C-alpha positions as CSV (number, residue, x, y, z in Angstrom):
1,X,84.6,188.0,81.8
2,X,86.0,184.5,81.7
3,X,86.1,182.5,84.9
4,X,87.9,179.4,86.1
5,X,84.7,177.5,85.9
6,X,84.4,178.4,82.2
7,X,87.8,176.9,81.5
8,X,87.1,173.8,83.6
9,X,83.8,173.3,81.7
10,X,85.6,173.6,78.4
11,X,88.0,170.9,79.4
12,X,85.5,168.6,81.0
13,X,84.8,166.6,77.9
14,X,88.4,166.1,76.9
15,X,89.3,162.4,77.1
16,X,92.4,161.9,79.3
17,X,92.1,165.3,81.1
18,X,90.8,165.8,84.6
19,X,90.2,169.5,85.1
20,X,89.9,171.3,88.4
21,X,89.4,174.9,89.5
22,X,92.8,174.9,91.2
23,X,96.0,172.9,91.2
24,X,95.5,169.6,93.0
25,X,97.6,168.9,96.0
26,X,99.1,165.9,94.3
27,X,99.3,166.2,90.5
28,X,99.2,163.3,88.1
29,X,99.2,162.9,84.3
30,X,96.0,164.4,82.9
31,X,95.3,166.9,85.7
32,X,94.5,170.3,84.4
33,X,93.8,173.7,86.0
34,X,93.7,177.4,85.1
35,X,95.8,180.1,86.8
36,X,95.2,183.8,86.4
37,X,98.5,185.3,85.1
38,X,97.3,188.9,85.1
39,X,95.6,191.5,83.0
40,X,97.0,193.2,79.9
41,X,95.9,196.4,78.2
42,X,94.1,195.7,75.0
43,X,93.0,199.3,74.2
44,X,92.8,202.4,76.3
45,X,90.6,201.6,79.3
46,X,90.1,198.0,78.2
47,X,92.0,195.1,79.7
48,X,92.1,191.4,78.8
49,X,92.6,188.6,81.3
50,X,95.7,186.5,80.7
51,X,95.4,182.8,81.8
52,X,97.8,179.9,82.0
53,X,96.1,176.6,81.7
54,X,98.3,173.8,82.9
55,X,97.9,170.2,81.6
56,X,100.1,167.6,83.3
57,X,101.7,165.2,80.8
58,X,104.1,162.7,82.4
59,X,107.2,162.4,84.4
60,X,109.6,161.0,81.8
61,X,110.5,162.7,78.5
62,X,109.2,160.0,76.1
63,X,105.8,159.6,77.8
64,X,105.5,163.4,78.0
65,X,106.3,163.8,74.3
66,X,103.7,161.2,73.5
67,X,101.1,162.8,75.7
68,X,102.0,166.2,74.2
69,X,101.3,164.9,70.7
70,X,97.9,163.4,71.8
71,X,96.6,166.1,74.2
72,X,97.8,169.4,73.0
73,X,95.7,169.5,69.8
74,X,92.6,168.2,71.7
75,X,93.0,170.7,74.5
76,X,93.6,173.5,72.0
77,X,90.4,172.7,70.3
78,X,88.5,172.6,73.6
79,X,89.8,176.0,74.7
80,X,89.7,177.8,71.3
81,X,85.9,178.7,71.5
82,X,86.4,180.5,74.8
83,X,89.8,182.1,74.6
84,X,92.6,183.2,72.3
85,X,95.7,180.9,72.7
86,X,98.8,183.0,72.3
87,X,101.3,180.2,73.0
88,X,101.8,176.7,74.3
89,X,104.9,176.0,76.3
90,X,106.4,172.9,77.9
91,X,107.3,173.2,81.5
92,X,107.8,171.4,84.8
93,X,105.0,171.6,87.4
94,X,107.7,172.5,90.0
95,X,111.5,172.9,90.0
96,X,111.9,169.3,91.3
97,X,113.7,167.2,88.7
98,X,111.3,164.3,89.3
99,X,108.3,166.6,88.8
100,X,106.0,165.8,85.9
101,X,106.2,167.8,82.6
102,X,103.2,169.8,81.5
103,X,101.9,171.9,78.7
104,X,101.0,175.5,79.6
105,X,98.5,177.1,77.3
106,X,98.9,180.9,77.6
107,X,95.7,182.6,76.5
108,X,93.7,185.8,76.7
109,X,90.0,186.3,77.1
110,X,88.3,188.6,74.7
């Protein structure tokens, strides 16, 4: 079973990313953390964990787009050996308009 620590360890060597086990109180570009999104049935009596891995990009659209272009492929490569990435979505960290943009990697453990 995949753990938060496994995800943090996978991201620990990614330049420009500061992984933590949980969302930091104050988030800044480069912060990353896993969240358990639930469990999905893979086969009868077998479930897979579903994770969201948040990577904070930037507060303004242009800087966020540039960070997306740089970080998404590198983070994807770091996570690929430990989980199956189903999608990568842009999002805000909160509903606050001034909140930084982030990339959410939605993934399953196998």
